[in-house]
BALOBA-1460 file (C-alpha; in Angstrom, 3 decimals):
// residues 387
<rec num="1" residu="m" x="-0.408" y="0.061" z="0.163"/>
<rec num="2" residu="n" x="1.204" y="3.642" z="-0.267"/>
<rec num="3" residu="t" x="2.062" y="5.375" z="2.846"/>
<rec num="4" residu="p" x="0.577" y="9.139" z="2.729"/>
<rec num="5" residu="a" x="2.570" y="11.728" z="2.708"/>
<rec num="6" residu="t" x="4.114" y="12.872" z="5.904"/>
<rec num="7" residu="p" x="6.143" y="15.596" z="7.220"/>
<rec num="8" residu="a" x="10.032" y="14.749" z="6.830"/>
<rec num="9" residu="a" x="12.244" y="12.744" z="8.912"/>
<rec num="10" residu="h" x="16.015" y="12.385" z="7.593"/>
<rec num="11" residu="k" x="16.065" y="16.221" z="7.015"/>
<rec num="12" residu="p" x="19.655" y="17.217" z="6.218"/>
<rec num="13" residu="a" x="21.663" y="18.598" z="8.906"/>
<rec num="14" residu="v" x="21.775" y="21.751" z="7.348"/>
<rec num="15" residu="h" x="21.187" y="25.880" z="9.282"/>
<rec num="16" residu="k" x="17.940" y="26.326" z="10.234"/>
<rec num="17" residu="h" x="17.394" y="29.509" z="7.945"/>
<rec num="18" residu="f" x="18.959" y="27.365" z="4.874"/>
<rec num="19" residu="h" x="15.628" y="26.269" z="3.508"/>
<rec num="20" residu="r" x="14.472" y="29.975" z="4.284"/>
<rec num="21" residu="i" x="17.164" y="31.182" z="1.764"/>
<rec num="22" residu="a" x="16.927" y="28.266" z="-0.788"/>
<rec num="23" residu="w" x="13.238" y="28.819" z="-1.714"/>
<rec num="24" residu="l" x="13.705" y="33.128" z="-1.667"/>
<rec num="25" residu="a" x="16.485" y="31.528" z="-3.859"/>
<rec num="26" residu="v" x="14.037" y="29.639" z="-6.130"/>
<rec num="27" residu="a" x="11.257" y="32.166" z="-6.294"/>
<rec num="28" residu="l" x="14.040" y="34.840" z="-7.629"/>
<rec num="29" residu="a" x="15.895" y="32.269" z="-10.025"/>
<rec num="30" residu="l" x="11.717" y="31.893" z="-11.893"/>
<rec num="31" residu="g" x="11.425" y="35.820" z="-12.076"/>
<rec num="32" residu="v" x="15.476" y="35.867" z="-13.392"/>
<rec num="33" residu="i" x="13.876" y="33.097" z="-16.259"/>
<rec num="34" residu="v" x="10.818" y="34.962" z="-16.855"/>
<rec num="35" residu="f" x="12.668" y="38.922" z="-17.189"/>
<rec num="36" residu="g" x="15.263" y="37.825" z="-18.940"/>
<rec num="37" residu="a" x="13.049" y="35.745" z="-21.304"/>
<rec num="38" residu="f" x="11.369" y="39.178" z="-21.848"/>
<rec num="39" residu="v" x="14.826" y="40.762" z="-22.112"/>
<rec num="40" residu="r" x="15.419" y="38.465" z="-25.077"/>
<rec num="41" residu="l" x="12.068" y="38.441" z="-26.707"/>
<rec num="42" residu="s" x="11.985" y="42.704" z="-26.539"/>
<rec num="43" residu="n" x="15.076" y="42.926" z="-28.586"/>
<rec num="44" residu="a" x="17.037" y="44.254" z="-25.514"/>
<rec num="45" residu="g" x="19.421" y="41.057" z="-25.278"/>
<rec num="46" residu="l" x="22.349" y="43.720" z="-26.705"/>
<rec num="47" residu="s" x="21.415" y="46.576" z="-25.383"/>
<rec num="48" residu="c" x="24.356" y="46.829" z="-22.690"/>
<rec num="49" residu="p" x="27.490" y="46.272" z="-25.327"/>
<rec num="50" residu="d" x="29.587" y="46.104" z="-22.556"/>
<rec num="51" residu="w" x="29.777" y="43.933" z="-19.723"/>
<rec num="52" residu="p" x="29.174" y="43.658" z="-16.471"/>
<rec num="53" residu="t" x="28.745" y="47.477" z="-16.847"/>
<rec num="54" residu="c" x="26.319" y="49.250" z="-19.031"/>
<rec num="55" residu="y" x="27.966" y="52.287" z="-20.949"/>
<rec num="56" residu="g" x="30.566" y="51.991" z="-18.205"/>
<rec num="57" residu="r" x="27.613" y="52.240" z="-15.576"/>
<rec num="58" residu="a" x="26.533" y="50.063" z="-12.591"/>
<rec num="59" residu="t" x="22.890" y="51.227" z="-13.633"/>
<rec num="60" residu="w" x="22.343" y="52.529" z="-17.508"/>
<rec num="61" residu="p" x="22.217" y="55.604" z="-19.497"/>
<rec num="62" residu="q" x="19.271" y="57.772" z="-18.991"/>
<rec num="63" residu="a" x="19.422" y="59.555" z="-22.212"/>
<rec num="64" residu="a" x="21.746" y="58.885" z="-25.274"/>
<rec num="65" residu="h" x="24.216" y="61.998" z="-24.111"/>
<rec num="66" residu="e" x="25.225" y="60.770" z="-20.913"/>
<rec num="67" residu="a" x="26.892" y="57.820" z="-22.217"/>
<rec num="68" residu="a" x="28.043" y="59.837" z="-25.902"/>
<rec num="69" residu="d" x="31.896" y="59.659" z="-24.640"/>
<rec num="70" residu="h" x="31.642" y="55.798" z="-23.887"/>
<rec num="71" residu="a" x="34.006" y="53.274" z="-26.206"/>
<rec num="72" residu="a" x="30.872" y="50.747" z="-26.262"/>
<rec num="73" residu="t" x="28.503" y="53.506" z="-27.951"/>
<rec num="74" residu="a" x="30.666" y="52.745" z="-31.550"/>
<rec num="75" residu="i" x="29.233" y="49.175" z="-31.070"/>
<rec num="76" residu="r" x="25.921" y="50.173" z="-30.135"/>
<rec num="77" residu="p" x="24.007" y="53.250" z="-30.068"/>
<rec num="78" residu="v" x="22.816" y="54.197" z="-26.948"/>
<rec num="79" residu="e" x="18.911" y="52.892" z="-26.452"/>
<rec num="80" residu="p" x="17.545" y="53.674" z="-22.732"/>
<rec num="81" residu="h" x="14.066" y="51.868" z="-23.243"/>
<rec num="82" residu="k" x="15.728" y="48.731" z="-23.556"/>
<rec num="83" residu="a" x="19.466" y="49.195" z="-21.740"/>
<rec num="84" residu="w" x="17.180" y="49.550" z="-18.291"/>
<rec num="85" residu="r" x="15.445" y="46.082" z="-19.302"/>
<rec num="86" residu="e" x="19.456" y="44.510" z="-19.906"/>
<rec num="87" residu="q" x="20.605" y="45.739" z="-16.871"/>
<rec num="88" residu="v" x="17.980" y="44.766" z="-13.995"/>
<rec num="89" residu="h" x="18.200" y="41.644" z="-15.719"/>
<rec num="90" residu="r" x="21.953" y="41.910" z="-14.701"/>
<rec num="91" residu="h" x="21.800" y="42.840" z="-11.296"/>
<rec num="92" residu="l" x="18.655" y="40.434" z="-10.484"/>
<rec num="93" residu="a" x="21.058" y="37.194" z="-11.842"/>
<rec num="94" residu="a" x="23.523" y="39.172" z="-9.523"/>
<rec num="95" residu="t" x="21.327" y="39.045" z="-6.435"/>
<rec num="96" residu="l" x="20.660" y="35.287" z="-7.191"/>
<rec num="97" residu="g" x="24.426" y="35.216" z="-7.505"/>
<rec num="98" residu="t" x="24.465" y="36.468" z="-3.438"/>
<rec num="99" residu="l" x="22.076" y="34.211" z="-2.619"/>
<rec num="100" residu="v" x="23.879" y="31.087" z="-4.136"/>
<rec num="101" residu="f" x="26.782" y="32.009" z="-2.709"/>
<rec num="102" residu="a" x="25.075" y="32.372" z="0.908"/>
<rec num="103" residu="l" x="23.782" y="29.125" z="0.466"/>
<rec num="104" residu="a" x="27.317" y="27.524" z="-0.284"/>
<rec num="105" residu="l" x="28.420" y="28.995" z="2.604"/>
<rec num="106" residu="l" x="25.918" y="27.511" z="5.323"/>
<rec num="107" residu="a" x="26.132" y="24.633" z="3.604"/>
<rec num="108" residu="v" x="30.446" y="23.849" z="4.019"/>
<rec num="109" residu="r" x="30.672" y="25.742" z="7.442"/>
<rec num="110" residu="r" x="31.101" y="22.221" z="8.805"/>
<rec num="111" residu="r" x="33.537" y="20.837" z="6.484"/>
<rec num="112" residu="r" x="37.136" y="20.925" z="6.964"/>
<rec num="113" residu="f" x="38.289" y="24.200" z="4.967"/>
<rec num="114" residu="g" x="35.001" y="24.208" z="3.357"/>
<rec num="115" residu="i" x="34.471" y="28.550" z="4.258"/>
<rec num="116" residu="a" x="38.331" y="29.077" z="2.908"/>
<rec num="117" residu="s" x="37.660" y="26.624" z="-0.393"/>
<rec num="118" residu="v" x="34.516" y="28.595" z="-1.151"/>
<rec num="119" residu="l" x="35.902" y="32.291" z="-0.479"/>
<rec num="120" residu="l" x="38.947" y="31.199" z="-2.208"/>
<rec num="121" residu="a" x="37.140" y="30.366" z="-5.644"/>
<rec num="122" residu="s" x="35.010" y="33.242" z="-5.503"/>
<rec num="123" residu="g" x="37.643" y="35.776" z="-4.551"/>
<rec num="124" residu="a" x="39.482" y="34.341" z="-7.690"/>
<rec num="125" residu="i" x="35.781" y="34.689" z="-9.826"/>
<rec num="126" residu="a" x="35.689" y="38.291" z="-8.401"/>
<rec num="127" residu="a" x="39.707" y="39.039" z="-9.744"/>
<rec num="128" residu="a" x="38.665" y="37.742" z="-12.645"/>
<rec num="129" residu="i" x="35.826" y="40.205" z="-13.755"/>
<rec num="130" residu="g" x="37.726" y="42.865" z="-12.152"/>
<rec num="131" residu="a" x="40.510" y="41.349" z="-15.129"/>
<rec num="132" residu="y" x="38.008" y="41.500" z="-17.176"/>
<rec num="133" residu="m" x="37.185" y="44.909" z="-17.381"/>
<rec num="134" residu="a" x="40.383" y="46.044" z="-17.015"/>
<rec num="135" residu="g" x="41.363" y="44.785" z="-20.767"/>
<rec num="136" residu="h" x="42.973" y="41.624" z="-19.535"/>
<rec num="137" residu="p" x="40.628" y="38.932" z="-20.718"/>
<rec num="138" residu="g" x="43.396" y="35.913" z="-20.499"/>
<rec num="139" residu="v" x="43.754" y="36.333" z="-16.951"/>
<rec num="140" residu="a" x="40.343" y="36.819" z="-16.585"/>
<rec num="141" residu="s" x="40.228" y="33.364" z="-18.010"/>
<rec num="142" residu="l" x="42.442" y="31.643" z="-15.958"/>
<rec num="143" residu="l" x="41.245" y="33.255" z="-12.697"/>
<rec num="144" residu="a" x="37.756" y="32.392" z="-13.743"/>
<rec num="145" residu="a" x="38.418" y="28.898" z="-14.402"/>
<rec num="146" residu="a" x="40.679" y="28.024" z="-11.384"/>
<rec num="147" residu="g" x="37.429" y="29.399" z="-9.492"/>
<rec num="148" residu="s" x="35.901" y="27.079" z="-11.062"/>
<rec num="149" residu="g" x="37.747" y="24.316" z="-10.673"/>
<rec num="150" residu="l" x="38.165" y="24.159" z="-7.061"/>
<rec num="151" residu="l" x="34.322" y="24.520" z="-6.694"/>
<rec num="152" residu="l" x="33.861" y="21.484" z="-8.738"/>
<rec num="153" residu="v" x="36.799" y="19.583" z="-6.998"/>
<rec num="154" residu="q" x="35.281" y="20.137" z="-3.740"/>
<rec num="155" residu="a" x="31.661" y="19.031" z="-4.894"/>
<rec num="156" residu="a" x="32.854" y="15.806" z="-6.205"/>
<rec num="157" residu="r" x="34.280" y="15.417" z="-2.900"/>
<rec num="158" residu="w" x="32.180" y="16.157" z="-0.034"/>
<rec num="159" residu="s" x="28.686" y="13.816" z="0.118"/>
<rec num="160" residu="n" x="25.511" y="15.091" z="-0.001"/>
<rec num="161" residu="a" x="24.384" y="14.943" z="3.578"/>
<rec num="162" residu="d" x="24.475" y="18.767" z="4.525"/>
<rec num="163" residu="l" x="23.549" y="19.521" z="1.058"/>
<rec num="164" residu="a" x="27.422" y="20.568" z="0.860"/>
<rec num="165" residu="r" x="27.769" y="18.657" z="-2.624"/>
<rec num="166" residu="i" x="25.074" y="20.272" z="-4.423"/>
<rec num="167" residu="s" x="25.251" y="23.690" z="-2.860"/>
<rec num="168" residu="t" x="29.099" y="24.033" z="-4.104"/>
<rec num="169" residu="l" x="27.900" y="23.067" z="-7.312"/>
<rec num="170" residu="l" x="25.113" y="25.703" z="-7.350"/>
<rec num="171" residu="l" x="27.550" y="28.175" z="-6.824"/>
<rec num="172" residu="a" x="29.814" y="26.667" z="-10.072"/>
<rec num="173" residu="v" x="26.778" y="26.943" z="-12.297"/>
<rec num="174" residu="i" x="26.298" y="30.269" z="-11.279"/>
<rec num="175" residu="v" x="29.584" y="31.047" z="-12.231"/>
<rec num="176" residu="g" x="29.153" y="29.311" z="-15.786"/>
<rec num="177" residu="q" x="25.758" y="31.507" z="-16.032"/>
<rec num="178" residu="a" x="27.727" y="34.742" z="-15.677"/>
<rec num="179" residu="l" x="30.553" y="33.984" z="-18.223"/>
<rec num="180" residu="l" x="27.371" y="32.718" z="-21.025"/>
<rec num="181" residu="g" x="25.791" y="36.088" z="-19.825"/>
<rec num="182" residu="m" x="29.374" y="37.733" z="-20.779"/>
<rec num="183" residu="w" x="29.574" y="35.749" z="-23.737"/>
<rec num="184" residu="t" x="26.049" y="36.194" z="-25.309"/>
<rec num="185" residu="v" x="26.960" y="40.056" z="-25.179"/>
<rec num="186" residu="t" x="30.150" y="39.856" z="-26.484"/>
<rec num="187" residu="w" x="29.142" y="37.240" z="-28.666"/>
<rec num="188" residu="l" x="26.836" y="39.400" z="-30.689"/>
<rec num="189" residu="l" x="23.580" y="36.622" z="-29.347"/>
<rec num="190" residu="k" x="25.233" y="33.658" z="-31.167"/>
<rec num="191" residu="p" x="22.648" y="30.825" z="-31.169"/>
<rec num="192" residu="i" x="24.238" y="27.959" z="-29.301"/>
<rec num="193" residu="v" x="25.236" y="30.812" z="-26.340"/>
<rec num="194" residu="v" x="22.124" y="31.922" z="-26.324"/>
<rec num="195" residu="m" x="20.426" y="28.642" z="-25.825"/>
<rec num="196" residu="a" x="22.941" y="27.106" z="-23.190"/>
<rec num="197" residu="h" x="22.335" y="30.615" z="-21.077"/>
<rec num="198" residu="l" x="18.792" y="29.463" z="-21.413"/>
<rec num="199" residu="l" x="19.380" y="25.586" z="-20.317"/>
<rec num="200" residu="g" x="22.266" y="27.616" z="-17.637"/>
<rec num="201" residu="g" x="19.296" y="29.270" z="-15.859"/>
<rec num="202" residu="l" x="16.684" y="26.389" z="-15.865"/>
<rec num="203" residu="l" x="19.363" y="23.928" z="-14.630"/>
<rec num="204" residu="t" x="19.784" y="26.610" z="-11.810"/>
<rec num="205" residu="f" x="16.443" y="26.747" z="-10.985"/>
<rec num="206" residu="a" x="16.225" y="23.237" z="-11.317"/>
<rec num="207" residu="l" x="18.808" y="22.557" z="-8.874"/>
<rec num="208" residu="l" x="17.706" y="25.076" z="-6.267"/>
<rec num="209" residu="t" x="14.460" y="23.927" z="-5.962"/>
<rec num="210" residu="w" x="15.717" y="19.916" z="-5.370"/>
<rec num="211" residu="t" x="18.047" y="21.678" z="-2.904"/>
<rec num="212" residu="a" x="15.028" y="23.848" z="-1.286"/>
<rec num="213" residu="w" x="12.627" y="20.849" z="-1.031"/>
<rec num="214" residu="r" x="15.455" y="18.353" z="0.306"/>
<rec num="215" residu="a" x="16.531" y="20.823" z="2.889"/>
<rec num="216" residu="t" x="12.332" y="21.305" z="3.583"/>
<rec num="217" residu="g" x="11.824" y="17.349" z="4.097"/>
<rec num="218" residu="l" x="8.482" y="16.764" z="3.508"/>
<rec num="219" residu="p" x="8.869" y="13.350" z="1.801"/>
<rec num="220" residu="i" x="6.472" y="11.999" z="-0.259"/>
<rec num="221" residu="r" x="6.570" y="7.636" z="0.516"/>
<rec num="222" residu="l" x="5.173" y="5.290" z="-1.976"/>
<rec num="223" residu="a" x="5.726" y="1.561" z="-2.073"/>
<rec num="224" residu="e" x="5.922" y="2.127" z="-6.059"/>
<rec num="225" residu="a" x="8.888" y="5.152" z="-5.446"/>
<rec num="226" residu="g" x="11.117" y="3.256" z="-7.484"/>
<rec num="227" residu="a" x="8.517" y="2.878" z="-11.233"/>
<rec num="228" residu="l" x="7.608" y="6.610" z="-10.412"/>
<rec num="229" residu="r" x="10.642" y="8.332" z="-9.753"/>
<rec num="230" residu="r" x="11.982" y="6.042" z="-13.167"/>
<rec num="231" residu="w" x="8.920" y="7.725" z="-15.360"/>
<rec num="232" residu="l" x="9.728" y="11.150" z="-14.090"/>
<rec num="233" residu="w" x="13.235" y="11.011" z="-14.989"/>
<rec num="234" residu="l" x="11.961" y="9.879" z="-18.686"/>
<rec num="235" residu="g" x="9.916" y="13.263" z="-18.376"/>
<rec num="236" residu="l" x="11.978" y="15.456" z="-16.947"/>
<rec num="237" residu="a" x="14.997" y="13.963" z="-19.885"/>
<rec num="238" residu="v" x="12.374" y="14.469" z="-22.816"/>
<rec num="239" residu="l" x="10.987" y="17.651" z="-21.282"/>
<rec num="240" residu="a" x="14.600" y="19.020" z="-21.026"/>
<rec num="241" residu="l" x="14.659" y="18.081" z="-24.694"/>
<rec num="242" residu="q" x="12.081" y="20.033" z="-25.623"/>
<rec num="243" residu="i" x="13.335" y="23.211" z="-23.590"/>
<rec num="244" residu="a" x="16.632" y="23.092" z="-25.945"/>
<rec num="245" residu="l" x="14.880" y="22.931" z="-28.759"/>
<rec num="246" residu="g" x="12.218" y="26.040" z="-27.501"/>
<rec num="247" residu="g" x="15.680" y="28.063" z="-27.124"/>
<rec num="248" residu="w" x="17.106" y="27.095" z="-30.376"/>
<rec num="249" residu="v" x="14.006" y="28.125" z="-32.187"/>
<rec num="250" residu="s" x="14.115" y="31.639" z="-29.720"/>
<rec num="251" residu="a" x="17.733" y="32.085" z="-30.444"/>
<rec num="252" residu="n" x="17.129" y="31.512" z="-34.439"/>
<rec num="253" residu="y" x="14.431" y="33.774" z="-34.605"/>
<rec num="254" residu="a" x="11.817" y="30.634" z="-35.864"/>
<rec num="255" residu="a" x="9.161" y="31.394" z="-33.720"/>
<rec num="256" residu="l" x="7.377" y="32.949" z="-36.838"/>
<rec num="257" residu="a" x="8.954" y="30.678" z="-39.465"/>
<rec num="258" residu="c" x="5.498" y="29.141" z="-40.114"/>
<rec num="259" residu="g" x="4.154" y="32.433" z="-40.282"/>
<rec num="260" residu="t" x="0.812" y="32.488" z="-38.665"/>
<rec num="261" residu="d" x="-0.543" y="28.660" z="-39.866"/>
<rec num="262" residu="f" x="-0.896" y="26.227" z="-36.994"/>
<rec num="263" residu="p" x="-1.402" y="23.208" z="-37.407"/>
<rec num="264" residu="k" x="0.162" y="23.580" z="-41.510"/>
<rec num="265" residu="c" x="3.028" y="25.766" z="-41.592"/>
<rec num="266" residu="v" x="2.646" y="28.172" z="-44.400"/>
<rec num="267" residu="g" x="-0.123" y="26.512" z="-45.936"/>
<rec num="268" residu="q" x="1.979" y="23.083" z="-46.061"/>
<rec num="269" residu="w" x="1.773" y="20.096" z="-43.732"/>
<rec num="270" residu="w" x="5.603" y="19.460" z="-44.920"/>
<rec num="271" residu="p" x="6.938" y="22.402" z="-46.504"/>
<rec num="272" residu="p" x="11.096" y="22.249" z="-47.660"/>
<rec num="273" residu="a" x="12.940" y="22.316" z="-44.781"/>
<rec num="274" residu="d" x="16.841" y="22.319" z="-44.235"/>
<rec num="275" residu="f" x="17.556" y="20.816" z="-40.870"/>
<rec num="276" residu="g" x="21.007" y="20.050" z="-41.727"/>
<rec num="277" residu="e" x="21.813" y="24.146" z="-42.142"/>
<rec num="278" residu="g" x="18.917" y="24.745" z="-39.401"/>
<rec num="279" residu="f" x="20.950" y="22.562" z="-36.915"/>
<rec num="280" residu="v" x="24.677" y="23.842" z="-37.330"/>
<rec num="281" residu="l" x="25.256" y="24.449" z="-33.496"/>
<rec num="282" residu="w" x="28.517" y="26.268" z="-34.273"/>
<rec num="283" residu="r" x="29.049" y="28.917" z="-36.166"/>
<rec num="284" residu="g" x="31.849" y="31.901" z="-36.932"/>
<rec num="285" residu="i" x="32.360" y="34.148" z="-34.312"/>
<rec num="286" residu="g" x="32.053" y="37.806" z="-35.072"/>
<rec num="287" residu="v" x="28.669" y="37.762" z="-36.957"/>
<rec num="288" residu="d" x="25.520" y="39.845" z="-35.184"/>
<rec num="289" residu="y" x="23.206" y="37.672" z="-35.104"/>
<rec num="290" residu="e" x="20.495" y="39.666" z="-33.723"/>
<rec num="291" residu="g" x="17.226" y="38.862" z="-35.760"/>
<rec num="292" residu="g" x="18.608" y="35.318" z="-36.917"/>
<rec num="293" residu="i" x="20.838" y="34.466" z="-40.147"/>
<rec num="294" residu="l" x="19.872" y="32.036" z="-41.528"/>
<rec num="295" residu="d" x="17.037" y="30.825" z="-44.612"/>
<rec num="296" residu="g" x="13.406" y="30.508" z="-44.399"/>
<rec num="297" residu="a" x="13.786" y="26.612" z="-44.894"/>
<rec num="298" residu="s" x="16.812" y="26.313" z="-42.511"/>
<rec num="299" residu="r" x="13.942" y="28.315" z="-39.599"/>
<rec num="300" residu="i" x="10.780" y="25.989" z="-41.014"/>
<rec num="301" residu="a" x="13.378" y="23.030" z="-40.093"/>
<rec num="302" residu="i" x="13.813" y="24.542" z="-36.772"/>
<rec num="303" residu="q" x="10.042" y="24.757" z="-36.011"/>
<rec num="304" residu="l" x="8.826" y="21.702" z="-37.374"/>
<rec num="305" residu="a" x="11.392" y="19.634" z="-35.274"/>
<rec num="306" residu="h" x="9.902" y="21.724" z="-32.195"/>
<rec num="307" residu="r" x="6.506" y="21.236" z="-32.911"/>
<rec num="308" residu="m" x="7.114" y="17.489" z="-33.583"/>
<rec num="309" residu="m" x="8.721" y="17.128" z="-30.208"/>
<rec num="310" residu="a" x="5.810" y="18.611" z="-28.207"/>
<rec num="311" residu="v" x="4.033" y="16.006" z="-29.509"/>
<rec num="312" residu="v" x="5.883" y="13.402" z="-27.769"/>
<rec num="313" residu="v" x="6.323" y="15.810" z="-24.710"/>
<rec num="314" residu="a" x="2.165" y="16.438" z="-24.460"/>
<rec num="315" residu="a" x="1.672" y="12.742" z="-24.774"/>
<rec num="316" residu="y" x="4.752" y="11.622" z="-22.275"/>
<rec num="317" residu="l" x="3.338" y="13.964" z="-19.732"/>
<rec num="318" residu="l" x="-0.461" y="13.801" z="-19.844"/>
<rec num="319" residu="w" x="0.027" y="9.940" z="-19.645"/>
<rec num="320" residu="l" x="2.109" y="10.942" z="-16.549"/>
<rec num="321" residu="a" x="-0.644" y="12.964" z="-14.904"/>
<rec num="322" residu="v" x="-2.962" y="10.266" z="-15.409"/>
<rec num="323" residu="r" x="-0.653" y="8.069" z="-13.992"/>
<rec num="324" residu="l" x="-0.073" y="10.134" z="-10.971"/>
<rec num="325" residu="l" x="-3.755" y="10.852" z="-10.670"/>
<rec num="326" residu="r" x="-4.583" y="7.290" z="-10.041"/>
<rec num="327" residu="t" x="-1.907" y="7.129" z="-7.450"/>
<rec num="328" residu="p" x="-3.522" y="7.594" z="-3.874"/>
<rec num="329" residu="g" x="-2.146" y="11.038" z="-2.576"/>
<rec num="330" residu="m" x="-0.397" y="12.085" z="-5.590"/>
<rec num="331" residu="r" x="-3.817" y="13.202" z="-7.098"/>
<rec num="332" residu="g" x="-3.161" y="17.122" z="-6.575"/>
<rec num="333" residu="w" x="0.133" y="16.904" z="-8.434"/>
<rec num="334" residu="g" x="-1.437" y="14.911" z="-11.505"/>
<rec num="335" residu="t" x="-4.301" y="17.653" z="-11.599"/>
<rec num="336" residu="l" x="-1.174" y="20.442" z="-11.020"/>
<rec num="337" residu="l" x="0.902" y="18.593" z="-14.045"/>
<rec num="338" residu="g" x="-2.255" y="18.139" z="-16.786"/>
<rec num="339" residu="l" x="-2.877" y="21.782" z="-16.209"/>
<rec num="340" residu="l" x="0.214" y="23.392" z="-16.629"/>
<rec num="341" residu="l" x="0.221" y="20.966" z="-19.911"/>
<rec num="342" residu="l" x="-2.561" y="22.232" z="-21.360"/>
<rec num="343" residu="t" x="-1.846" y="25.472" z="-20.543"/>
<rec num="344" residu="q" x="1.552" y="25.259" z="-22.331"/>
<rec num="345" residu="l" x="0.255" y="23.953" z="-25.468"/>
<rec num="346" residu="g" x="-2.488" y="26.730" z="-25.374"/>
<rec num="347" residu="l" x="0.328" y="29.188" z="-24.657"/>
<rec num="348" residu="g" x="2.545" y="27.571" z="-27.805"/>
<rec num="349" residu="i" x="-0.205" y="27.753" z="-30.278"/>
<rec num="350" residu="a" x="-1.363" y="30.936" z="-28.806"/>
<rec num="351" residu="n" x="2.274" y="32.177" z="-30.323"/>
<rec num="352" residu="v" x="2.228" y="31.282" z="-33.571"/>
<rec num="353" residu="r" x="-1.370" y="32.054" z="-34.064"/>
<rec num="354" residu="l" x="-1.306" y="35.440" z="-32.230"/>
<rec num="355" residu="g" x="2.059" y="36.817" z="-34.101"/>
<rec num="356" residu="l" x="4.128" y="36.011" z="-30.958"/>
<rec num="357" residu="p" x="2.830" y="38.847" z="-28.580"/>
<rec num="358" residu="l" x="5.577" y="39.530" z="-26.261"/>
<rec num="359" residu="w" x="3.119" y="39.023" z="-22.628"/>
<rec num="360" residu="v" x="2.429" y="35.013" z="-24.868"/>
<rec num="361" residu="a" x="5.654" y="34.706" z="-25.359"/>
<rec num="362" residu="v" x="7.165" y="35.073" z="-21.989"/>
<rec num="363" residu="l" x="4.575" y="32.857" z="-20.449"/>
<rec num="364" residu="h" x="5.389" y="30.468" z="-22.625"/>
<rec num="365" residu="n" x="8.574" y="30.441" z="-21.280"/>
<rec num="366" residu="a" x="7.462" y="30.607" z="-17.653"/>
<rec num="367" residu="g" x="5.554" y="27.493" z="-18.419"/>
<rec num="368" residu="a" x="8.237" y="25.531" z="-19.420"/>
<rec num="369" residu="a" x="9.755" y="26.613" z="-16.283"/>
<rec num="370" residu="l" x="7.097" y="25.308" z="-13.908"/>
<rec num="371" residu="l" x="6.258" y="22.026" z="-15.999"/>
<rec num="372" residu="l" x="10.066" y="21.567" z="-14.914"/>
<rec num="373" residu="f" x="9.196" y="22.762" z="-11.424"/>
<rec num="374" residu="v" x="6.819" y="19.884" z="-11.275"/>
<rec num="375" residu="l" x="8.825" y="17.353" z="-12.070"/>
<rec num="376" residu="v" x="12.254" y="18.132" z="-10.260"/>
<rec num="377" residu="s" x="9.894" y="18.807" z="-6.957"/>
<rec num="378" residu="l" x="8.070" y="15.334" z="-7.369"/>
<rec num="379" residu="l" x="11.819" y="13.650" z="-7.546"/>
<rec num="380" residu="a" x="13.355" y="15.146" z="-4.336"/>
<rec num="381" residu="r" x="9.861" y="14.384" z="-2.464"/>
<rec num="382" residu="v" x="9.012" y="11.089" z="-3.635"/>
<rec num="383" residu="r" x="10.154" y="8.168" z="-1.571"/>
<rec num="384" residu="a" x="9.763" y="4.546" z="-0.574"/>
<rec num="385" residu="p" x="8.448" y="3.787" z="2.677"/>
<rec num="386" residu="d" x="11.006" y="3.934" z="5.596"/>
<rec num="387" residu="a" x="11.330" y="-0.302" z="6.476"/>
């Protein structure tokens, strides 16, 4: 028989406020993802051509004349109505990084050299930012690699009984996200970097969700936990693939490659599509990718791949939702998964039929994150009954 959901025993030995900070970080991570989608979809991703400042400012220019003498104006004219979006997104991401840094310090405080390791790695990364801003990218790369490497080595050495491993790994992921954010700007919206940056944000959100649940406790004890977890892992895999395809659609400006036709594409069930060219992952550096550089057939191929994978994901997650509905104690989760799935499908169709309204496109990104939240939450909580 299934054991009803019970408050947790076996809670990791963490600081009493650890779970509160973790949940705050989860909420902020979701906000960063949604706001980042707003920045990207409103074509503001290159509105601050320097990094981490914006035309040399910690904030952003309020008017074009305020940055007239800055070198970045030679790369891109000042657009204050867009620049604030990019720089606010950077500040939100930096705040999230601070919370993850705090979680790492709390998690490793009882480990030998734990706090020293996190501080040393963070110091190297901070120095890397300073070196980059001073015009020494080679030194910056070495310092960032050293700091990230130390975090990864310690994460591999430490167990996760006190969440030390996952918290240190999260800090390393945040560093990677910062680098991807920098390359997104300096490599002029290179599609593979834009997609990786989106996936990195969702990975951060997923790891924080898992960490917050494990720190909180509240396991769900089920006799068939082993089988259900396998189905959840498979669901997470297909969802991650679909999110990556969605990121590739967005990064290559292929959302309206089929016009506003659905389920047909430019009036055909199978129009000419160049999958080979559409899925070339690495292209040259120095090209401005804003607006996309692919031809129509290549963008159609990307859009068709996203639609076909959507059918697979929808069928599987719908089956999984029904399975949860039939499992005592899991009906609420099954209902939530089903409703989110149907909403996400509706938003995806509305994106095309309505011509990609900004608010619909942003909600579509949020829907993907919420589906991820449900699957990761269940993986964090579903456990076999105590012996």
